[in-house]
C-alpha positions, -999 to +999 in steps of 0.1 A: -546+025+590-513+039+584-493+053+616-488+084+597-525+089+591-533+084+628-508+110+638-520+135+612-555+130+629-541+135+664-522+166+655-557+179+642-572+171+674-545+188+695-550+218+670-586+220+676-579+218+715-555+245+711-581+266+694-608+257+718-584+266+747-578+301+732-613+309+728-626+295+761-598+297+788-620+294+818-630+258+811-620+229+832-604+213+801-582+246+797-572+242+833-563+206+828-546+211+792-530+243+791-517+259+760-482+252+769-490+215+773-510+214+740-482+231+719-455+207+736-476+177+726-480+192+690-443+197+687-435+161+699-464+149+672-448+169+643-412+157+652-425+120+653-443+127+620-411+139+605-392+110+618-417+085+604-416+102+571-377+101+574-375+140+565-393+136+531-414+165+521-450+153+514-472+176+494-506+180+507-532+170+480-555+199+469-585+184+486-567+181+519-554+216+516-587+230+510-603+209+535-578+221+563-582+256+554-620+256+556-618+235+588-597+262+604-618+293+592-650+273+602-637+264+636-628+300+641-664+310+632-681+283+652-661+290+684-668+328+680-704+323+673-706+300+706-695+330+725-657+324+728-633+352+729-599+347+715-570+356+738-548+362+709-573+387+692-590+365+666-624+377+658-648+389+630-644+426+638-607+423+637-591+434+603-567+404+606-596+381+600-605+395+568-569+398+559-564+360+565-595+350+546-586+369+516-551+355+517-564+319+521-587+326+492-560+339+470-536+309+480-564+286+471-570+301+437-533+298+433-535+261+439-563+255+417-547+272+389-515+251+395-536+221+394-552+229+361-519+239+345-504+205+356-532+186+343-531+203+308-493+196+308-501+159+314-526+158+287-501+174+261-475+147+269 
């Protein structure tokens, strides 16, 4: 497995831990790994990832983008259903939740249209 893939997975794990820490701040894990420590680890991992890629911009695939978007929204929903209360105000009752979901849906629609347009351009060549 490539080092870049491993780092991306670890970034996803720490992103999840950050979410869990936000929704459940009174757990033993939250006392051990504070939000500041998790954010510091995330920043270091992103810097390492950029150094490995030598600053090249790598576009996420359509499937990866959709997967990450759905994962984030699902994580938000599951943590709320488990009884967690976000410390930064993320909840179903917040209009911010619906605004973000609509914006993510529109962005996914944009990516889908762009992908279809690129496929038709390749077929005409």
